[in-house]
Every structure is written in structure tokens, then in C-alpha cells.
C-alpha positions in Angstrom: 20.9 3.2 8.3 17.8 4.1 7.0 19.9 4.5 3.6 20.9 1.1 3.7 17.6 -0.2 4.8 16.1 1.5 1.2 18.8 -0.2 -0.9 18.3 -3.2 0.6 14.6 -2.6 -0.7 15.2 -1.9 -4.0 15.9 -5.3 -4.6 12.0 -5.4 -4.5 11.7 -5.4 -8.0 13.9 -8.2 -8.5 11.4 -10.5 -7.3 11.0 -12.2 -10.5 14.2 -14.0 -9.8 13.6 -15.3 -6.8 13.6 -18.9 -6.2 11.1 -18.8 -3.3 8.5 -17.4 -6.1 5.1 -19.0 -6.4 2.4 -18.5 -9.5 -1.1 -19.8 -8.8 -4.0 -19.2 -11.5 -7.3 -19.0 -9.5 -10.3 -17.0 -10.3 -9.8 -13.4 -7.6 -12.5 -12.2 -5.9 -11.3 -8.4 -6.1 -13.6 -6.7 -3.1 -10.2 -5.4 -1.5 -11.1 -6.4 2.2 -11.3 -10.5 1.1 -8.4 -10.3 -0.1 -6.6 -8.4 2.3 -8.2 -11.2 4.5 -7.5 -13.8 2.6 -3.2 -13.4 2.7 -3.6 -12.0 6.5 -4.8 -15.7 6.7 -2.4 -16.9 5.0 0.6 -15.3 6.8 -1.3 -16.6 9.9 -1.4 -19.6 8.9 2.6 -19.6 7.9 4.0 -17.3 10.7 1.5 -17.1 13.4 2.1 -13.5 15.6 5.5 -13.1 13.5 3.9 -11.1 11.2 2.8 -7.9 10.1 0.8 -5.7 7.7 2.6 -2.9 5.8 0.8 -2.2 2.6 -1.8 -2.9 0.2 -1.5 -1.4 -2.9 -4.3 -1.0 -5.9 -3.9 -0.7 -9.5 -6.9 0.8 -11.1 -8.1 0.1 -14.7 -8.3 3.5 -15.9 -6.9 6.6 -14.5 -8.8 8.6 -11.9 -8.9 12.0 -14.0 -10.3 10.2 -17.1 -13.5 8.5 -17.0 -13.3 5.1 -14.9 -15.6 3.4 -12.7 -13.2 2.5 -10.1 -12.7 -1.5 -10.9 -8.8 -2.7 -10.0 -7.0 -4.7 -12.6 -4.3 -5.3 -9.6 -4.3 -5.6 -5.8 -1.0 -6.3 -3.9 -0.5 -7.0 -0.1 2.6 -6.2 1.2 4.0 -8.1 5.0 7.2 -8.5 7.0 7.7 -11.6 9.5 10.6 -13.3 11.0 11.6 -16.6 9.6 13.4 -19.4 10.7 15.9 -20.1 8.5 17.7 -23.2 10.0 20.8 -21.3 11.2 18.7 -18.5 12.5 16.2 -16.2 12.4 16.2 -14.0 9.2 13.3 -11.1 8.5 11.3 -11.6 5.0 9.3 -9.3 3.0 6.4 -10.6 1.2 4.0 -9.4 -1.4 1.2 -11.4 -2.7 -0.1 -10.2 -6.2 -3.9 -10.4 -7.3 -4.5 -9.9 -10.9 -7.6 -9.5 -12.4 -6.4 -12.2 -14.9 -7.1 -14.9 -12.1 -3.4 -14.8 -11.7 -1.6 -14.8 -8.3 1.8 -14.5 -7.4 3.6 -14.5 -4.5 7.0 -13.3 -3.6 9.3 -13.2 -0.7 13.1 -11.1 -0.5 15.3 -10.5 2.7 14.8 -7.4 4.2 12.8 -5.2 6.3 10.2 -2.7 5.3 10.8 1.0 6.4 8.6 4.0 6.2 5.3 2.5 7.4 3.7 2.0 11.0 1.9 -2.0 10.6 -1.4 -1.5 10.0 -2.2 -5.0 11.7 -4.6 -3.2 14.8 -5.2 0.0 13.2 -8.8 0.5 12.3 -9.6 0.9 9.2 -13.2 1.5 9.3 -13.5 3.0 5.4 -13.6 0.5 2.2 -11.6 1.0 -0.8 -14.5 1.4 -2.5 -16.1 4.3 0.2 -13.0 5.8 0.0 -12.5 5.5 -4.1 -16.2 6.9 -4.4 -15.2 9.8 -1.5 -12.5 10.6 -3.8 -14.7 11.4 -6.9 -17.7 13.1 -5.2 -15.1 16.0 -4.6 -14.2 19.0 -6.6 -10.6 18.7 -6.1 -8.2 18.1 -8.9 -7.9 14.0 -9.4 -4.3 12.7 -9.9 -3.1 11.5 -13.6 -2.4 8.1 -11.9 -4.1 4.0 -11.9 -3.0 3.6 -8.3 -3.7 3.7 -4.6 -1.9 2.8 -1.6 -3.9 1.8 2.0 -1.0 3.0 4.4 0.0 4.6 7.8 2.8 6.5 7.0 5.7 7.2 9.1 5.9 11.2 10.3 6.9 13.9 12.4 2.8 14.2 13.2 0.5 11.2 14.1 -2.8 10.1 11.8 -4.9 7.5 10.6 -4.0 5.2 8.0 -5.1 6.8 4.9 -5.9 6.0 1.0 -3.2 7.4 -1.2 -4.5 7.8 -4.6 -1.8 9.3 -7.2 1.6 9.1 -8.0 5.1 11.2 -6.7 3.5 14.3 -8.7 0.4 14.2 -7.2 -1.3 12.5 -4.1 -4.7 12.6 -2.2 -5.5 11.2 1.0 -8.7 9.9 2.4 -8.6 9.0 5.6 -9.2 5.2 6.6 -11.2 6.6 9.8 -12.8 9.1 8.8 -13.3 9.5 5.2 -11.9 12.8 4.9 -10.6 13.6 1.9 -7.2 15.9 1.7 -4.5 17.0 -0.8 -2.3 17.5 2.2 0.1 14.6 3.5 -1.5 14.5 7.5 1.9 12.3 8.4 3.6 15.3 7.6 1.1 18.4 6.5 -0.6 20.8 8.6 -3.4 23.3 7.9 -2.3 27.2 9.0 -4.5 29.5 10.7 -5.8 31.2 7.5 -7.0 27.7 6.6 -4.4 27.6 4.0 -2.1 24.6 3.3 1.5 24.4 4.9 3.4 21.7 3.2 6.5 20.3 5.6 7.1 17.6 3.2 5.2 16.2 0.6 5.0 12.4 0.0 7.6 11.2 -2.3 8.8 8.4 -0.7 8.4 4.8 -2.3 5.1 5.2 -3.4 6.8 3.1 -6.3 7.1 0.4 -4.0 6.1 -2.7 -4.5 3.9 -1.9 -7.9 7.3 -0.2 -9.8 7.5 2.5 -11.9 3.9 4.3 -11.2 2.4 6.2 -13.9 
């Protein structure tokens, strides 16, 4: 069943062919928290309490391991909602894309969003900028990537939502509540008694969604 759901989600990349695609050009406020708030308000207006917020994905202008100031080229919010199709109820995934050139794109597709817990009621005390600053202040190796995702991944261990900087090859996690920086996925990994990291499973699941192939 899990594989079937994931196959459904692979069609997410075909959003450009969706009839419901809506493109709006306007000035974008790239204060991430404002973008999230605006998109959540849109979902609430159209779906009341029948929606869930699952991820916020961000693409930086420059690579994390090169000179950069944390500025963003794109912000994407992912939601899921129950809709009335006229013949019954349907579940759809909604993607709100905001580009630095002022273009906003809203897409939807029938299906389920898996591998993440909803963020609706999760405490998010650390902003994107604070998470970025905490990452850059550490002496850990920075991923050669321009991407960060705010999510709470489903896993065997309970943890807070995380800002995940990186790609499929390397990730660094910043706790969205405590600000703790770690090279271990807290949903799957833990430290041994001697302080070394024990990998239970690397976070190699669907970091590409919904932005496509991540560098």
C-alpha cells in the first residue's frame, strides 16, 4: 500500500499538465513565515478545517557550502485537503510555489501525502533565518545543496519538526523547537553511549518532492 501511495505521488511532477494550475504574478514577501501564514489562510478559506500542512520547501540562491547569504529563490508549501467532487469526497495534495521573480503558482493533484506528520499543531519556534544562522555558525561540513525543507518525518523515534538542509547525499538537521543542529536524522538515528552516531536509517526518502530533482 505504501508503495502504491508513493507511485501516486510520483505524478506530482506532472503538475504543469493539471487543469487546476493557476499562475499569478505579484510581489512575493520571502519572509518564510509570512508565506506560510498566507498559504495556510488560503487553505483555511477554501477548505476550513479539512486541510493539513505537511511541508515547506525552500531553494536558496546559492549553495550552502559556498559563499551565500541565505536568501531564497523559491518557497513551496505543501498541503492536503478533503474536497467535495460532486459525486463524493476526494483527497487532494496542493502545492503553492512562490518565486523570487514575483510569480506564484498553485497546483493540485488527487492523492495522499505520505512520510510526514502534519505540521498544523506542531510547535515551530525557530524561523528559517534562525535555523540558517545556526547551521552556518557550526563547524560541520555544509551540504553541497541549495535546499532546505521544514518537515516532521514519520519514523520510529519521536522528534520535533526539523529544518533539513541538504539533498539525498547529505543532510544537516536543525530542530525547529530547540535550534539544535545535528548530522543525524532524529526520526531514525541516535547517539551511542560513547558519543558516536548510530545510523538506523538515513533520510533518503522523497527529499526531492515537490521541487523535483535536487542537486
